[in-house]
N, CA, C and O of each residue as an XYZ file, in Angstrom:
588
protein
N       3.189    -60.998    -85.010
C       3.015    -62.150    -85.062
C       2.825    -62.567    -83.463
O       3.624    -62.019    -82.704
N       1.952    -63.385    -82.921
C       1.608    -63.621    -81.496
C       2.819    -64.539    -81.123
O       3.217    -65.494    -81.789
N       3.374    -64.050    -79.851
C       4.780    -64.857    -79.504
C       4.363    -65.065    -78.296
O       5.075    -65.906    -77.747
N       3.403    -64.618    -77.533
C       3.302    -64.991    -76.029
C       1.551    -64.503    -75.680
O       0.951    -63.452    -75.906
N       1.201    -65.562    -75.157
C      -0.341    -65.274    -74.688
C      -0.424    -64.418    -73.750
O      -1.299    -63.563    -73.888
N       0.519    -64.360    -72.400
C       0.561    -63.662    -71.130
C       2.104    -63.541    -70.713
O       2.947    -64.384    -71.022
N       2.254    -62.873    -70.285
C       3.606    -62.316    -69.844
C       3.368    -61.887    -68.197
O       2.584    -60.982    -67.910
N       4.038    -62.545    -67.283
C       3.894    -62.248    -65.633
C       5.225    -62.071    -65.345
O       6.041    -62.976    -65.519
N       5.571    -60.795    -64.844
C       6.695    -60.557    -64.373
C       6.381    -59.925    -62.839
O       5.566    -59.031    -62.616
N       7.280    -60.650    -61.770
C       7.349    -60.279    -60.462
C       8.648    -60.402    -59.760
O       9.581    -61.132    -60.096
N       8.595    -59.554    -58.686
C       9.868    -59.705    -57.679
C       9.467    -59.458    -56.339
O       8.451    -58.799    -56.120
N      10.187    -59.937    -55.390
C       9.998    -59.882    -53.918
C      10.912    -58.978    -53.473
O      12.054    -58.898    -53.924
N      10.454    -58.280    -52.590
C      11.272    -57.323    -51.518
C      11.394    -57.885    -50.301
O      10.404    -58.349    -49.736
N      12.521    -57.911    -49.789
C      12.452    -58.622    -48.517
C      12.590    -57.125    -47.454
O      12.815    -55.983    -47.852
N      12.389    -57.546    -46.124
C      12.550    -56.605    -45.232
C      13.803    -55.902    -44.975
O      13.718    -54.705    -44.700
N      14.800    -56.381    -45.014
C      16.050    -55.491    -45.288
C      16.520    -55.131    -46.526
O      17.721    -54.941    -46.717
N      15.576    -55.003    -47.507
C      16.194    -54.261    -48.570
C      15.536    -53.046    -48.991
O      14.327    -52.901    -48.810
N      16.313    -52.091    -49.589
C      15.535    -50.809    -50.015
C      14.615    -51.108    -51.084
O      14.885    -51.795    -52.068
N      13.596    -50.594    -50.852
C      12.518    -51.274    -51.647
C      12.478    -50.217    -52.981
O      12.191    -50.606    -54.113
N      12.807    -48.847    -52.651
C      12.683    -47.835    -53.971
C      13.451    -48.294    -54.831
O      12.764    -48.649    -55.788
N      14.872    -48.542    -55.069
C      15.822    -48.965    -56.304
C      15.296    -50.263    -56.819
O      15.451    -50.452    -58.025
N      14.663    -51.255    -56.073
C      13.953    -52.477    -56.862
C      12.591    -52.227    -57.492
O      12.169    -52.926    -58.414
N      12.026    -51.377    -57.054
C      10.803    -51.015    -57.655
C      11.284    -50.358    -59.260
O      10.988    -50.789    -60.375
N      12.095    -49.211    -58.891
C      12.655    -48.389    -60.077
C      13.272    -49.522    -61.124
O      12.939    -49.388    -62.301
N      14.060    -50.519    -60.814
C      14.467    -51.354    -61.558
C      13.453    -52.177    -62.304
O      13.629    -52.372    -63.507
N      12.285    -52.732    -61.613
C      11.185    -53.128    -62.259
C      10.698    -52.573    -63.116
O      10.289    -53.180    -64.107
N      10.594    -51.170    -62.972
C       9.552    -50.336    -64.142
C      10.457    -50.298    -65.100
O       9.876    -50.289    -66.185
N      11.967    -50.263    -65.253
C      12.779    -50.389    -66.067
C      12.726    -51.581    -67.068
O      13.048    -51.498    -68.254
N      12.375    -52.460    -66.573
C      12.030    -53.916    -67.276
C      11.250    -53.348    -68.470
O      11.570    -53.906    -69.520
N      10.354    -52.434    -68.597
C       9.147    -52.370    -69.619
C       9.763    -51.293    -70.471
O      10.372    -50.489    -69.765
N       9.811    -50.983    -71.881
C      10.241    -50.348    -72.685
C       9.114    -49.018    -73.327
O       9.214    -48.343    -74.352
N       8.058    -49.013    -72.235
C       6.760    -48.079    -72.252
C       6.650    -47.742    -70.896
O       7.317    -48.180    -69.958
N       5.801    -46.975    -70.886
C       5.583    -46.439    -69.138
C       4.239    -46.954    -68.841
O       3.285    -46.434    -69.421
N       4.033    -47.988    -67.944
C       3.048    -48.898    -67.544
C       1.652    -48.063    -67.418
O       0.574    -48.176    -68.002
N       2.200    -47.042    -66.256
C       0.850    -46.423    -66.329
C       0.286    -45.722    -67.511
O      -0.937    -45.827    -67.599
N       0.878    -45.027    -68.450
C       0.192    -44.773    -69.511
C      -0.336    -45.489    -70.336
O      -1.181    -45.169    -71.172
N       0.289    -46.832    -70.083
C      -0.653    -47.816    -71.103
C      -1.604    -48.483    -70.411
O      -2.118    -49.480    -70.919
N      -1.988    -48.031    -69.131
C      -3.035    -48.791    -68.335
C      -2.756    -50.101    -67.579
O      -3.580    -50.862    -67.071
N      -1.517    -50.192    -67.612
C      -1.017    -51.689    -67.184
C      -0.859    -51.821    -65.611
O       0.009    -51.179    -65.020
N      -1.653    -52.602    -65.014
C      -1.616    -52.076    -63.509
C      -0.279    -52.978    -62.809
O       0.179    -54.082    -63.104
N       0.105    -51.985    -61.763
C       1.406    -52.561    -61.138
C       0.624    -52.976    -60.011
O      -0.078    -52.193    -59.371
N       0.744    -54.280    -59.744
C       0.082    -55.061    -58.492
C       1.049    -54.891    -57.495
O       2.215    -55.227    -57.698
N       0.545    -54.226    -56.062
C       1.643    -54.372    -55.096
C       1.077    -55.203    -54.031
O      -0.020    -54.787    -53.661
N       1.493    -56.251    -53.427
C       1.137    -57.000    -52.591
C       2.129    -57.073    -51.250
O       3.356    -57.111    -51.337
N       1.446    -57.086    -50.102
C       2.302    -57.478    -48.915
C       1.796    -58.885    -48.505
O       0.607    -59.202    -48.469
N       2.989    -59.806    -48.158
C       2.690    -61.160    -48.038
C       3.698    -61.524    -46.720
O       4.541    -60.773    -46.228
N       3.395    -62.749    -46.345
C       4.423    -63.238    -45.271
C       5.202    -64.473    -45.861
O       4.500    -65.347    -46.370
N       6.368    -64.628    -45.856
C       7.382    -65.408    -46.333
C       7.263    -67.102    -45.325
O       6.754    -67.186    -44.207
N       7.709    -67.948    -45.894
C       7.619    -69.022    -45.271
C       8.622    -68.806    -43.838
O       8.350    -69.638    -42.972
N       9.481    -68.047    -43.543
C      10.284    -68.131    -42.759
C       9.676    -66.880    -41.657
O      10.254    -66.445    -40.662
N       8.241    -66.454    -42.235
C       7.426    -65.461    -41.148
C       7.862    -64.087    -41.380
O       7.717    -63.310    -40.436
N       8.505    -63.530    -42.756
C       9.048    -62.374    -42.763
C       7.977    -61.596    -43.624
O       7.254    -62.286    -44.343
N       7.844    -60.538    -43.622
C       6.898    -59.617    -44.472
C       7.602    -59.456    -45.474
O       8.799    -59.211    -45.328
N       7.094    -59.544    -46.600
C       7.760    -59.211    -47.823
C       6.997    -58.438    -48.554
O       5.828    -58.335    -48.183
N       7.455    -57.643    -49.851
C       6.367    -56.995    -50.901
C       6.516    -57.348    -52.132
O       7.660    -57.398    -52.583
N       5.684    -57.590    -52.746
C       5.569    -58.490    -53.966
C       5.175    -57.616    -55.013
O       4.010    -57.216    -55.017
N       6.302    -57.102    -56.281
C       5.525    -56.224    -57.163
C       5.245    -57.389    -58.466
O       5.964    -58.327    -58.808
N       4.206    -57.032    -58.908
C       3.666    -57.963    -60.130
C       2.993    -56.856    -61.181
O       2.420    -55.806    -60.889
N       3.280    -57.504    -62.676
C       3.029    -56.830    -63.772
C       2.645    -58.093    -64.690
O       3.520    -58.908    -64.982
N       1.307    -58.244    -65.146
C       0.789    -59.021    -66.328
C       0.711    -58.165    -67.581
O       0.215    -57.038    -67.575
N       1.222    -58.748    -68.648
C       0.996    -57.978    -69.838
C       0.165    -59.308    -70.830
O       0.525    -60.476    -70.980
N      -0.839    -58.712    -71.295
C      -1.737    -59.470    -71.894
C      -1.951    -59.084    -73.435
O      -2.275    -59.920    -74.279
N      -1.736    -57.731    -73.711
C      -1.918    -57.371    -75.230
C      -0.535    -57.822    -75.830
O       0.527    -58.011    -75.237
N      -0.923    -57.978    -77.548
C       0.397    -58.407    -77.987
C       1.375    -57.181    -78.266
O       2.590    -57.338    -78.379
N       0.797    -56.058    -78.357
C       1.532    -55.041    -78.597
C       2.674    -54.539    -77.377
O       3.732    -53.950    -77.599
N       2.208    -54.895    -76.230
C       2.891    -54.877    -75.051
C       3.753    -56.162    -74.712
O       4.730    -56.092    -73.967
N       3.380    -57.201    -75.237
C       4.339    -58.428    -74.714
C       5.498    -58.421    -75.878
O       6.703    -58.560    -75.671
N       4.791    -58.207    -77.281
C       6.119    -57.932    -78.236
C       7.184    -57.063    -77.983
O       8.390    -57.265    -78.130
N       6.383    -55.724    -77.443
C       7.570    -54.730    -77.064
C       8.672    -55.299    -75.821
O       9.902    -55.249    -75.814
N       7.904    -55.744    -74.992
C       8.641    -56.265    -73.664
C       9.783    -57.354    -74.232
O      10.998    -57.289    -74.042
N       9.130    -58.259    -74.898
C      10.105    -59.366    -75.506
C      11.429    -58.745    -76.318
O      12.595    -59.038    -76.054
N      11.058    -57.963    -77.206
C      12.224    -57.193    -78.039
C      13.114    -56.543    -77.143
O      14.345    -56.562    -77.165
N      12.299    -55.925    -76.299
C      13.501    -55.253    -75.267
C      14.230    -55.977    -74.552
O      15.430    -55.706    -74.506
N      13.759    -56.990    -73.868
C      14.550    -58.080    -73.183
C      15.464    -58.563    -73.898
O      16.632    -58.415    -73.539
N      15.191    -59.167    -74.927
C      16.143    -59.479    -75.929
C      17.394    -58.727    -76.447
O      18.438    -59.263    -76.820
N      17.101    -57.288    -76.407
C      18.112    -56.391    -76.639
C      19.035    -56.109    -75.530
O      20.187    -55.679    -75.589
N      18.273    -56.451    -74.438
C      19.344    -56.340    -73.177
C      20.273    -57.737    -72.721
O      21.112    -57.683    -71.821
N      20.038    -58.696    -73.322
C      20.873    -59.795    -73.201
C      21.907    -59.906    -74.191
O      21.716    -59.541    -75.351
N      23.230    -60.498    -73.704
C      24.000    -60.550    -74.753
C      23.914    -62.052    -75.287
O      23.277    -62.918    -74.686
N      24.546    -62.257    -76.355
C      24.214    -63.496    -77.285
C      24.276    -64.724    -76.532
O      23.422    -65.604    -76.637
N      25.397    -64.797    -75.685
C      25.536    -66.200    -74.912
C      24.326    -66.171    -73.899
O      23.906    -67.214    -73.397
N      23.863    -65.115    -73.660
C      22.766    -65.549    -72.464
C      21.331    -66.116    -73.302
O      20.477    -66.941    -72.976
N      21.503    -65.290    -74.484
C      20.247    -65.701    -75.370
C      20.443    -67.322    -75.815
O      19.507    -68.106    -75.975
N      21.691    -67.601    -75.956
C      22.071    -68.945    -76.544
C      21.521    -69.732    -75.537
O      20.598    -70.502    -75.804
N      22.088    -69.609    -74.134
C      21.714    -70.153    -73.209
C      20.172    -70.564    -72.716
O      19.713    -71.629    -72.303
N      19.655    -69.429    -72.909
C      18.060    -69.765    -72.486
C      17.553    -70.334    -73.899
O      16.407    -70.757    -73.748
N      18.051    -70.511    -75.368
C      17.314    -71.371    -75.929
C      17.632    -72.954    -75.944
O      16.893    -73.816    -76.419
N      19.123    -73.198    -75.210
C      19.479    -74.348    -74.967
C      19.038    -75.052    -73.993
O      19.070    -76.283    -74.000
N      18.475    -74.191    -72.833
C      17.819    -74.808    -71.593
C      16.379    -75.350    -71.661
O      15.509    -74.613    -71.197
N      15.993    -76.582    -72.195
C      14.481    -77.097    -72.515
C      13.746    -76.948    -71.385
O      12.624    -76.441    -71.368
N      14.600    -77.562    -69.997
C      13.972    -77.071    -68.792
C      13.206    -75.948    -68.284
O      12.318    -76.004    -67.433
N      13.692    -74.802    -68.963
C      12.934    -73.640    -68.540
C      11.510    -73.592    -69.202
O      10.841    -72.581    -68.987
N      10.991    -74.572    -69.974
C       9.913    -74.596    -70.493
C       9.087    -75.733    -69.928
O       9.500    -76.882    -70.088
N       8.040    -75.526    -69.330
C       6.797    -76.797    -68.620
C       6.167    -77.119    -69.746
O       6.348    -76.742    -70.903
N       5.057    -78.200    -69.057
C       4.236    -78.996    -69.683
C       3.059    -77.763    -70.201
O       2.309    -78.021    -71.142
N       3.010    -76.768    -69.671
C       1.716    -75.848    -69.848
C       2.066    -74.684    -70.670
O       1.432    -73.639    -70.811
N       3.607    -75.179    -71.386
C       4.387    -74.334    -72.586
C       4.507    -72.826    -71.588
O       4.285    -71.738    -72.120
N       4.819    -72.914    -70.355
C       5.163    -71.584    -69.801
C       6.962    -71.813    -69.633
O       7.666    -72.646    -69.062
N       7.196    -70.694    -70.390
C       8.955    -70.536    -70.235
C       9.179    -69.395    -69.118
O       8.422    -68.450    -68.895
N      10.171    -69.644    -68.584
C      10.816    -68.943    -67.244
C      12.332    -68.434    -67.303
O      13.359    -69.097    -67.453
N      12.219    -67.531    -67.197
C      13.348    -66.449    -66.801
C      13.699    -65.856    -65.451
O      12.826    -65.207    -64.874
N      14.781    -65.998    -64.939
C      15.295    -65.370    -63.691
C      16.369    -64.470    -64.008
O      17.454    -64.822    -64.471
N      15.953    -63.056    -63.685
C      16.948    -62.015    -63.531
C      17.575    -61.569    -62.320
O      16.863    -61.135    -61.415
N      19.005    -61.630    -62.174
C      19.708    -61.433    -60.777
C      19.072    -60.179    -60.660
O      18.922    -59.508    -61.682
N      18.549    -59.628    -59.220
C      18.176    -58.717    -58.724
C      19.070    -57.851    -58.398
O      18.545    -56.748    -58.544
N      20.161    -57.733    -58.027
C      21.272    -56.966    -57.870
C      22.259    -56.592    -58.763
O      23.193    -55.861    -58.434
N      22.084    -57.134    -60.083
C      22.610    -57.158    -61.436
C      21.564    -56.025    -61.953
O      21.937    -54.883    -62.220
N      20.249    -56.449    -62.063
C      19.306    -55.445    -62.693
C      19.196    -53.997    -61.836
O      18.921    -52.973    -62.461
N      19.400    -53.956    -60.519
C      19.487    -52.801    -59.822
C      20.274    -52.045    -60.446
O      19.951    -50.876    -60.654
N      21.409    -52.526    -60.855
C      22.654    -51.797    -61.300
C      22.681    -51.778    -62.837
O      23.707    -51.680    -63.511
N      21.668    -51.864    -63.219
C      21.116    -51.798    -64.393
C      21.910    -52.763    -65.442
O      22.366    -52.314    -66.493
N      22.030    -54.097    -65.070
C      22.811    -55.234    -65.860
C      21.691    -56.429    -65.882
O      21.065    -56.831    -64.902
N      21.598    -56.847    -67.072
C      20.470    -57.893    -67.443
C      21.580    -59.356    -67.177
O      22.365    -59.714    -68.055
N      21.484    -59.916    -66.120
C      21.965    -61.458    -65.935
C      20.992    -62.371    -65.511
O      20.178    -62.336    -64.588
N      21.288    -63.335    -66.526
C      20.030    -64.639    -65.993
C      20.938    -65.259    -64.939
O      22.165    -65.273    -64.834
N      19.883    -65.808    -64.130
C      20.489    -66.577    -63.168
C      19.572    -67.770    -62.610
O      18.567    -68.073    -63.255
N      19.828    -68.319    -61.663
C      19.202    -69.557    -61.293
C      18.994    -69.622    -59.789
O      18.431    -70.583    -59.263
N      19.472    -68.551    -59.088
C      18.958    -68.201    -57.575
C      17.646    -67.763    -57.330
O      17.118    -67.198    -58.288
N      17.065    -67.856    -56.442
C      16.003    -67.193    -55.897
C      15.904    -65.534    -55.814
O      14.823    -65.003    -56.067
N      16.776    -64.928    -55.541
C      17.113    -63.445    -55.505
C      16.688    -62.435    -56.623
O      17.151    -61.294    -56.633
N      15.853    -62.848    -57.505
C      15.442    -62.426    -58.639
C      14.342    -61.827    -59.089
O      13.397    -61.869    -58.302
N      14.141    -61.228    -60.204
C      13.073    -60.661    -61.039
C      12.613    -62.181    -61.885
O      13.399    -62.851    -62.555
N      11.026    -62.533    -61.635
C      10.617    -63.740    -62.293
C       9.897    -63.220    -63.653
O       9.182    -62.220    -63.721
N      10.150    -63.899    -64.481
C       9.179    -63.604    -65.690
C       8.829    -65.227    -66.145
O       9.525    -66.238    -66.059
N       7.644    -65.048    -66.589
C       7.029    -66.361    -66.862
C       6.200    -65.939    -68.079
O       5.279    -65.125    -68.013
N       6.607    -66.565    -69.208
C       5.903    -66.185    -70.557
C       5.147    -67.473    -71.024
O       5.652    -68.594    -71.077
N       4.173    -67.227    -71.274
C       3.212    -68.295    -71.526
C       3.230    -68.554    -73.309
O       2.356    -68.063    -74.023
N       4.007    -69.130    -73.684
C       4.358    -69.212    -75.198
C       3.124    -69.472    -76.051
O       2.440    -70.442    -75.723
N       2.699    -68.667    -77.214
C       2.051    -68.941    -78.098
C       2.307    -69.838    -79.205
O       2.669    -69.303    -80.253
N       2.202    -70.981    -79.181
C       2.476    -72.112    -80.239
C       1.323    -72.898    -80.370
O       0.519    -73.253    -79.508
N       1.374    -73.194    -81.992
C       0.605    -73.989    -82.531
C       1.252    -75.052    -83.420
O       1.881    -74.662    -84.404
N       1.167    -76.200    -83.195
C       0.190    -77.124    -82.242
C       0.853    -76.777    -80.758
O       2.015    -76.463    -80.497
N      -0.324    -76.946    -79.853
C       0.334    -76.876    -78.542
C       1.039    -77.818    -78.046
O       0.471    -78.404    -77.124
N       2.450    -78.329    -78.405
C       3.304    -78.898    -78.208
C       4.746    -78.419    -77.992
O       5.240    -77.520    -78.672
N       5.566    -79.232    -76.756
C       6.718    -78.500    -76.716
C       7.581    -78.107    -78.014
O       8.099    -77.006    -78.200
N       7.638    -79.183    -78.853
C       8.472    -78.637    -79.726
C       8.060    -77.493    -80.653
O       8.997    -76.870    -81.152
N       6.901    -77.136    -80.949
C       6.467    -76.171    -81.257
C       6.857    -74.545    -80.548
O       7.251    -73.505    -81.075
N       6.578    -74.864    -79.304
C       6.919    -73.690    -78.214
C       8.518    -73.750    -78.411
O       8.883    -72.659    -78.847
N       9.442    -74.505    -78.270
C      10.706    -74.036    -78.236
C      10.910    -73.334    -79.914
O      11.719    -72.452    -80.204
N      10.308    -73.751    -80.500
C      10.725    -72.626    -82.178
C      10.061    -71.569    -81.813
O      10.675    -70.645    -82.347
N       9.027    -71.054    -81.127
C       8.441    -69.686    -80.637
C       9.640    -68.991    -79.808
O       9.948    -67.809    -79.961
N      10.257    -69.846    -78.941
C      11.323    -69.449    -78.020
C      12.512    -68.698    -78.718
O      13.013    -67.603    -78.464
N      12.865    -69.831    -79.878
C      13.851    -69.187    -80.528
C      14.024    -68.030    -81.197
O      14.909    -67.175    -81.230
N      12.458    -68.276    -81.989
C      12.279    -66.806    -82.708
C      12.303    -65.348    -81.768
O      12.804    -64.288    -82.146
N      11.656    -65.580    -80.502
C      11.682    -64.585    -79.500
C      13.241    -63.948    -79.126
O      13.360    -62.759    -78.828
N      14.496    -64.943    -79.182
C      15.547    -64.662    -78.778
C      16.749    -64.577    -80.014
O      17.920    -64.285    -79.770
N      16.264    -64.866    -81.274
C      17.117    -64.838    -82.353
C      16.205    -64.325    -83.346
O      16.590    -64.143    -84.501
């Protein structure tokens, strides 16, 4: 069953941070080897609002088998309380039916999945595949994803 049209995952690496463990944690988000699956790991250098150089890692999942595997893996890493919180917070779903999750960067580097609202995080944007294209239908899909 198609749950997501596209899933975009990204993380910012600040100049004072050690890039290697953050990249390693980023790659561990996927239950498959992205290189073997021919998924592009995009690395971009950018300048932040405060004029600091940052690195942005991004992956976009477009195939159903990758998206479904990723979502199942993510679900398995979150405890029931975190999954309930995600499903109950309707503000995570925007008018375009994109569902947003942030995972705490330091926790994930230490191999613990912790949902956060802070900016120092791994960003996950899930474009929900819902018909009809309404928020109510999309929230039903979100519930299916996490329970």
